[in-house]
C-alpha positions as CSV (number, residue, x, y, z in Angstrom):
1,X,-16.6,11.4,18.1
2,X,-15.7,9.2,15.4
3,X,-17.0,10.3,12.0
4,X,-19.6,8.2,10.1
5,X,-18.3,7.1,6.8
6,X,-20.2,6.5,3.6
7,X,-18.3,4.2,1.3
8,X,-19.3,4.5,-2.4
9,X,-18.6,2.1,-5.4
10,X,-20.3,0.9,-8.4
11,X,-20.3,-2.8,-7.7
12,X,-20.4,-4.5,-4.1
13,X,-18.9,-7.7,-4.8
14,X,-15.3,-8.8,-5.6
15,X,-15.6,-8.1,-9.1
16,X,-12.2,-6.6,-9.3
17,X,-9.2,-4.8,-7.2
18,X,-11.2,-1.8,-6.7
19,X,-14.3,-3.8,-5.3
20,X,-11.8,-5.9,-3.2
21,X,-10.5,-2.8,-1.6
22,X,-13.9,-1.4,-0.8
23,X,-14.8,-4.6,1.2
24,X,-11.8,-4.7,2.7
25,X,-12.0,-0.9,3.9
26,X,-15.5,-1.5,4.9
27,X,-14.2,-4.4,7.3
28,X,-11.3,-2.3,8.5
29,X,-13.2,0.6,9.5
30,X,-15.9,-1.4,11.3
31,X,-12.8,-3.1,13.3
32,X,-11.7,0.6,14.1
33,X,-15.2,1.1,15.6
34,X,-16.5,3.4,12.7
35,X,-20.1,3.5,11.7
36,X,-20.3,2.7,7.9
37,X,-22.8,2.3,5.1
38,X,-22.4,1.3,1.7
39,X,-23.9,3.0,-1.4
40,X,-23.6,1.1,-4.9
41,X,-25.7,0.1,-8.1
42,X,-28.4,-2.6,-7.8
43,X,-26.6,-5.8,-9.2
44,X,-27.5,-9.4,-9.1
45,X,-23.9,-10.6,-7.8
46,X,-23.8,-7.9,-5.2
47,X,-23.1,-9.4,-1.6
48,X,-25.9,-9.0,1.3
49,X,-25.9,-5.4,2.6
50,X,-28.1,-3.8,5.2
51,X,-28.0,-0.8,2.9
52,X,-29.1,-2.5,-0.5
53,X,-32.5,-1.0,-0.4
54,X,-30.7,2.5,-1.1
55,X,-28.8,1.3,-3.8
56,X,-29.4,3.2,-7.4
57,X,-31.1,0.8,-9.9
58,X,-28.9,-1.1,-12.4
59,X,-28.3,0.2,-15.8
60,X,-27.2,-1.7,-18.9
61,X,-24.9,0.0,-21.7
62,X,-25.3,-2.8,-23.9
63,X,-29.3,-2.9,-23.7
64,X,-31.7,-1.8,-26.2
65,X,-32.0,1.8,-27.2
66,X,-34.0,2.8,-24.1
67,X,-31.4,1.1,-21.7
68,X,-28.6,2.8,-23.4
69,X,-30.3,6.3,-23.2
70,X,-30.9,5.6,-19.3
71,X,-27.4,4.7,-18.9
72,X,-26.2,8.1,-20.7
73,X,-28.6,10.1,-18.4
74,X,-26.8,8.1,-15.3
75,X,-23.6,8.9,-16.7
76,X,-23.9,12.8,-16.7
77,X,-25.9,12.8,-13.4
78,X,-29.3,12.3,-14.5
79,X,-32.2,9.7,-13.9
80,X,-32.8,8.4,-10.6
81,X,-29.3,8.7,-9.0
82,X,-29.9,11.9,-7.3
83,X,-33.2,10.6,-5.5
84,X,-31.6,7.5,-4.4
85,X,-28.3,9.1,-3.1
86,X,-30.2,11.9,-1.4
87,X,-31.9,9.3,0.6
88,X,-29.1,7.4,2.0
89,X,-27.5,10.9,2.8
90,X,-30.6,12.0,4.7
91,X,-30.9,8.8,6.5
92,X,-27.6,7.8,7.3
93,X,-26.1,11.5,7.5
94,X,-22.5,10.8,7.1
95,X,-19.6,13.1,8.1
96,X,-17.4,11.7,5.4
97,X,-18.4,10.2,1.7
98,X,-15.5,8.2,0.5
99,X,-15.9,7.6,-3.1
100,X,-14.1,4.8,-5.1
101,X,-15.0,3.8,-8.9
102,X,-18.0,5.8,-9.4
103,X,-18.0,6.8,-13.2
104,X,-20.7,5.7,-15.8
105,X,-22.6,3.4,-13.4
106,X,-23.0,5.8,-10.9
107,X,-21.8,9.3,-11.4
108,X,-19.4,12.1,-10.1
109,X,-22.7,13.8,-9.4
110,X,-22.6,12.1,-6.0
111,X,-19.4,14.1,-5.2
112,X,-21.4,17.3,-6.0
113,X,-24.2,16.2,-3.6
114,X,-22.1,15.4,-1.0
115,X,-20.0,18.5,-1.0
116,X,-23.4,20.6,-1.3
117,X,-24.3,19.4,2.0
118,X,-21.1,20.1,3.8
119,X,-19.7,16.6,3.8
120,X,-16.0,16.0,3.4
121,X,-15.4,14.2,0.1
122,X,-12.7,11.5,-0.3
123,X,-12.0,9.7,-3.4
124,X,-9.8,6.9,-3.7
125,X,-8.3,6.5,-7.7
126,X,-8.3,2.9,-8.8
127,X,-7.6,4.0,-12.3
128,X,-6.8,6.9,-14.6
129,X,-10.7,8.0,-15.5
130,X,-9.9,11.7,-14.0
131,X,-7.4,12.6,-16.4
132,X,-8.0,9.7,-19.4
133,X,-11.6,9.4,-20.5
134,X,-11.0,5.9,-21.4
135,X,-9.5,5.1,-17.8
136,X,-6.4,3.0,-18.8
137,X,-4.0,5.6,-20.9
138,X,-4.2,2.8,-23.8
139,X,-4.8,3.6,-27.2
140,X,-4.7,0.7,-29.9
141,X,-3.0,-1.4,-27.3
142,X,-0.2,1.4,-26.8
143,X,0.5,3.5,-23.9
144,X,-1.0,7.1,-24.5
145,X,-1.2,10.2,-22.4
146,X,-2.6,12.5,-25.1
147,X,-5.8,13.6,-22.9
148,X,-3.6,13.9,-19.8
149,X,-3.2,17.7,-19.4
150,X,-4.3,17.7,-23.0
151,X,-7.7,17.9,-25.0
152,X,-10.3,15.0,-24.0
153,X,-11.3,15.2,-27.4
154,X,-8.4,12.7,-28.4
155,X,-10.6,9.9,-26.9
156,X,-13.1,10.3,-29.8
157,X,-10.5,10.8,-32.4
158,X,-8.6,7.8,-31.7
159,X,-11.7,5.5,-30.6
160,X,-9.7,4.7,-27.3
161,X,-13.1,3.5,-25.8
162,X,-13.4,-0.3,-26.7
163,X,-12.3,0.7,-30.3
164,X,-16.0,2.1,-30.8
165,X,-16.7,5.6,-31.9
166,X,-20.2,5.9,-29.9
167,X,-18.6,4.7,-26.6
168,X,-15.4,7.0,-26.9
169,X,-17.9,10.0,-27.9
170,X,-19.8,9.0,-24.5
171,X,-16.6,8.9,-22.8
172,X,-15.7,12.4,-24.2
173,X,-19.2,13.7,-23.1
174,X,-18.4,12.4,-19.8
175,X,-15.1,13.9,-19.5
176,X,-16.4,17.3,-20.5
177,X,-19.3,17.1,-17.9
178,X,-17.0,16.0,-15.0
179,X,-13.8,18.2,-15.9
180,X,-10.9,18.8,-13.4
181,X,-12.5,22.3,-12.3
182,X,-15.9,20.6,-11.1
183,X,-13.9,17.4,-9.7
184,X,-11.5,19.6,-7.7
185,X,-14.4,21.9,-6.4
186,X,-16.4,19.1,-5.0
187,X,-13.6,16.7,-3.7
188,X,-11.3,17.6,-0.4
189,X,-8.9,14.9,-0.7
190,X,-8.0,12.5,-3.8
191,X,-6.2,9.2,-2.5
192,X,-3.5,7.9,-4.9
193,X,-2.7,4.4,-3.9
194,X,0.9,4.7,-5.7
195,X,3.2,7.7,-6.2
196,X,3.1,7.1,-9.8
197,X,-0.8,7.9,-9.9
198,X,-0.1,11.1,-7.9
199,X,2.6,12.1,-10.5
200,X,0.1,11.5,-13.3
201,X,-2.6,13.4,-11.6
202,X,-0.2,16.4,-11.3
203,X,0.3,16.1,-15.0
204,X,-3.3,16.2,-15.6
205,X,-3.6,19.4,-13.8
206,X,-4.9,18.5,-10.3
207,X,-3.9,20.5,-7.3
208,X,-1.0,18.5,-5.6
209,X,-2.1,19.8,-2.1
210,X,-5.3,17.8,-2.6
211,X,-3.7,14.4,-3.5
212,X,-2.5,12.0,-0.7
213,X,-0.3,8.9,-1.4
214,X,-1.8,5.7,0.4
215,X,-0.7,2.2,-0.6
216,X,-3.3,-0.5,-0.7
217,X,-3.2,-2.8,2.4
218,X,-3.2,-6.6,2.7
219,X,-6.5,-7.7,4.3
220,X,-5.8,-9.8,7.6
221,X,-8.7,-12.0,7.4
222,X,-7.8,-12.9,3.8
223,X,-4.3,-13.4,4.5
224,X,-4.8,-15.6,7.5
225,X,-6.8,-17.7,5.4
226,X,-4.1,-18.1,3.0
227,X,-1.7,-19.0,5.4
228,X,-3.7,-21.7,6.6
229,X,-4.1,-23.1,3.2
230,X,-1.8,-26.1,1.9
231,X,0.7,-25.3,-0.6
232,X,0.2,-27.4,-3.8
233,X,2.5,-30.6,-3.6
234,X,4.3,-30.6,-7.2
235,X,7.0,-32.9,-8.2
236,X,8.4,-30.0,-10.0
237,X,8.9,-26.4,-9.3
238,X,6.8,-23.7,-10.9
239,X,6.2,-20.0,-11.2
240,X,2.9,-18.5,-11.8
241,X,0.5,-15.7,-13.2
242,X,-2.5,-14.5,-11.4
243,X,-4.7,-12.1,-13.0
244,X,-7.1,-11.1,-16.1
245,X,-6.2,-12.7,-19.2
246,X,-6.3,-9.5,-21.5
247,X,-4.1,-7.5,-23.7
248,X,-3.0,-4.7,-21.0
249,X,-2.0,-7.4,-18.6
250,X,0.7,-8.5,-20.9
251,X,-0.1,-12.2,-20.6
252,X,0.5,-12.6,-24.4
253,X,4.0,-11.5,-23.9
254,X,4.5,-13.9,-21.0
255,X,3.3,-17.2,-22.6
256,X,5.4,-16.4,-25.7
257,X,8.4,-16.3,-23.6
258,X,7.6,-19.1,-21.3
259,X,6.8,-21.5,-24.2
260,X,10.5,-21.4,-25.1
261,X,11.8,-21.9,-21.3
262,X,12.1,-25.0,-19.5
263,X,10.4,-23.9,-16.5
264,X,6.6,-24.6,-15.4
265,X,4.3,-21.9,-15.5
266,X,0.7,-22.1,-14.1
267,X,-1.9,-19.5,-15.2
268,X,-4.9,-18.6,-13.0
269,X,-7.5,-16.4,-14.2
270,X,-10.1,-15.7,-17.0
271,X,-10.7,-12.9,-19.4
272,X,-11.4,-12.3,-23.1
273,X,-8.3,-14.0,-24.1
274,X,-8.5,-17.2,-22.1
275,X,-9.8,-19.6,-24.6
276,X,-7.5,-18.0,-27.8
277,X,-4.4,-18.3,-25.3
278,X,-5.4,-21.9,-23.9
279,X,-5.9,-23.0,-27.6
280,X,-2.6,-21.7,-28.8
281,X,-0.5,-23.1,-26.1
282,X,-2.3,-26.5,-25.7
283,X,0.7,-28.3,-26.9
284,X,3.1,-26.8,-24.6
285,X,3.8,-28.9,-22.0
286,X,5.3,-26.4,-19.5
287,X,2.2,-24.1,-19.3
288,X,-0.9,-25.0,-17.6
289,X,-4.1,-23.1,-17.4
290,X,-5.8,-23.4,-14.2
291,X,-8.9,-20.6,-15.2
292,X,-10.4,-18.3,-12.2
293,X,-9.7,-19.7,-8.6
294,X,-11.3,-18.8,-5.4
295,X,-9.2,-16.7,-3.0
296,X,-8.0,-19.7,-1.0
297,X,-6.6,-21.4,-3.9
298,X,-4.9,-18.5,-5.4
299,X,-3.3,-18.2,-2.0
300,X,-2.1,-21.6,-2.1
301,X,-0.9,-21.4,-5.7
302,X,1.1,-18.2,-4.7
303,X,2.7,-20.0,-1.6
304,X,3.8,-22.8,-3.5
305,X,5.2,-20.8,-6.5
306,X,9.1,-19.9,-6.9
307,X,7.7,-16.3,-7.9
308,X,4.8,-14.6,-9.5
309,X,4.8,-12.5,-12.6
310,X,3.2,-9.2,-13.4
311,X,4.0,-8.6,-17.2
312,X,1.6,-5.7,-17.4
313,X,2.0,-3.2,-20.5
314,X,-0.3,-0.6,-19.1
315,X,0.0,1.9,-16.2
316,X,-1.0,-0.5,-13.3
317,X,-1.8,1.8,-10.5
318,X,-1.1,-0.5,-7.3
319,X,-1.8,-4.1,-8.0
320,X,-3.1,-6.2,-5.1
321,X,-1.6,-9.2,-6.8
322,X,1.8,-8.1,-6.0
323,X,1.0,-7.3,-2.4
324,X,-0.6,-10.4,-1.8
325,X,2.4,-12.3,-3.4
326,X,4.9,-10.6,-1.3
327,X,2.8,-10.8,2.0
328,X,3.0,-14.8,1.4
329,X,6.6,-14.5,1.2
330,X,6.6,-15.2,-2.8
331,X,9.0,-13.0,-4.8
332,X,7.7,-11.1,-8.0
333,X,9.0,-10.4,-11.4
334,X,7.3,-7.2,-12.5
335,X,7.3,-4.8,-15.4
336,X,9.1,-1.5,-15.2
337,X,5.5,0.3,-15.5
338,X,3.1,2.4,-13.6
339,X,3.1,1.8,-9.9
340,X,4.6,-1.7,-10.2
341,X,8.4,-0.7,-9.6
342,X,7.3,1.1,-6.1
343,X,6.1,-2.3,-4.8
344,X,9.4,-4.3,-5.7
345,X,12.7,-4.1,-4.2
346,X,14.9,-5.3,-7.1
347,X,17.1,-8.1,-6.3
348,X,15.6,-8.5,-2.7
349,X,12.0,-9.2,-2.8
350,X,11.8,-9.7,-6.8
351,X,13.0,-8.7,-10.1
352,X,12.1,-5.5,-12.6
353,X,12.4,-6.1,-16.3
354,X,11.7,-3.5,-19.1
355,X,7.8,-3.5,-19.7
356,X,7.2,-5.2,-23.2
357,X,10.7,-6.4,-23.6
358,X,10.6,-10.0,-24.3
359,X,14.3,-10.7,-24.0
360,X,14.8,-8.9,-20.7
361,X,11.6,-10.7,-19.6
362,X,13.3,-14.1,-20.5
363,X,16.5,-13.1,-18.8
364,X,14.7,-12.0,-15.6
365,X,12.4,-15.2,-15.5
366,X,15.6,-17.5,-15.8
367,X,17.6,-15.3,-13.0
368,X,14.5,-15.5,-10.8
369,X,14.4,-19.4,-10.9
370,X,18.0,-19.8,-10.2
371,X,18.0,-17.3,-7.1
372,X,17.8,-18.2,-3.6
373,X,15.1,-16.0,-2.0
374,X,14.5,-15.3,1.6
375,X,11.0,-16.0,1.5
376,X,10.7,-15.3,5.3
377,X,12.3,-11.8,5.1
378,X,10.1,-10.9,2.0
379,X,7.0,-11.7,4.1
380,X,8.1,-10.0,6.9
381,X,9.0,-6.8,5.2
382,X,5.6,-7.0,3.0
383,X,3.5,-7.5,6.2
384,X,5.0,-4.2,7.6
385,X,4.6,-2.2,4.6
386,X,1.3,-3.3,3.6
387,X,-0.3,-3.5,7.0
388,X,-3.7,-2.3,7.5
389,X,-2.6,-0.4,10.3
390,X,-0.3,1.7,8.2
391,X,-3.0,2.3,5.6
392,X,-5.4,3.4,8.2
393,X,-3.1,6.1,9.8
394,X,-2.9,7.7,6.5
395,X,-6.8,7.3,5.9
396,X,-7.5,9.1,9.0
397,X,-5.6,12.2,7.7
398,X,-7.8,12.1,4.3
399,X,-11.0,11.9,6.9
400,X,-9.8,15.0,8.6
401,X,-9.6,13.0,12.2
C-alpha cells in the first residue's frame, strides 16, 4: 500500500521557488496515485485546498506588539500551531510528513509532533536556515559562514537578519530552540536539492547519513504550457534575466556590465530594487524592464532569448530558473557560487563566470552572444536530468518505499 503523504509549507501559492516546488510535488504525488494533504498557514493569496480548514492561523511579524508576540510564540512552537497540526495528523493520519519551509510562520515543532506519533519525517531544504539563522549565509551583502558549525549568536552580533537587532535576536532565539540536536532527533531524512547544500549541512555538523541529494525537477504541465507559448518576435537578438530584483541576486552587477555592452538585455521580475534600477538605467536603450510576468510569458521570454543569466552573489541552492531555462533549450550564463555550477556544463549548455567579478561576467556575456549553441541537445539533456521520474525515484527512498 502506498504511504499517505502530508506536505507542509508556510505558504501555499507560487510565492517563490519553495512554494512552486511544493505545488509541483503535490501534483506529482497525485499523478503517481498517492493520497496527499496540505498543511500551511492561512493567507489570503493561498490557492484553494480541501485542507485549508486545518491551516494554522495567519501571523504578522510587522504588526502591532500583540501580533509580534503571537508571531514569536509561533516561531518557538507555541500558540495555536500545536492544536491545528494535531487535528490534521488525527484526521488525515499520514505515514510520511514531508516538510519544506516551515520556520517562523509555522514551526519545527511540527517535526517534533510528527516524530512523537511515529510518522516518518522528511524535510526538503530550500535555504540554509538550519545552519544559518538568517537563512542566506549573507552578512552586510557578503557571503558569511560564521554560524555554520560555529556559534549562532553571531547572527545577533552582526545583525544579519534584515539589519535589525530585534529581528536578529529573534533569529538567534529560534536557532537556539531548534538546534541541530533537536532537528536531527526528529527528522529521518533531509533532502538537499544540491550537493553544495549537502556539503554545507555536513560542515554545519549534520549527520551525512541523514542527507539525501535530490535535484528539483521540471513540472511537465508547466513545461508543456511553455512549449506551446510563442517565442516573442524581435528584430534584434536579446538575452534575459528572470528573477527577484534584490541585492543577493546580483542584478545590480549584471545591469552595470550590460549597460556597457551593445547587446539587448530584458529584465523580468519585481523586488525591492525594481524602481531604483529602472530609474538608474532609464536612459540605457539596450536594457528593458518587463516587471513581473506570468509563467507562460516567462516561458516565451526564455525561449526567444539567446541565453539567460543567473548572476547571484549568494549561495543559490538549486535555482528553478536555471532548470527551466535549460529545459526549454536556452543556455545559461551562471555565477560560480552555491549549487549553480552543478546545473551547468561549462561550454555545452552555458558558461560559468566568477561570482561578483565584473570583468569575467562581461567576457562571458560576450562569449555567450557569439557562441553557437545546440539548443535541441541542451533541451534533450535537461529533460533527462531534471525529469519528474528521476526525482520521484529518489524521493521514494526518502519515504522508505
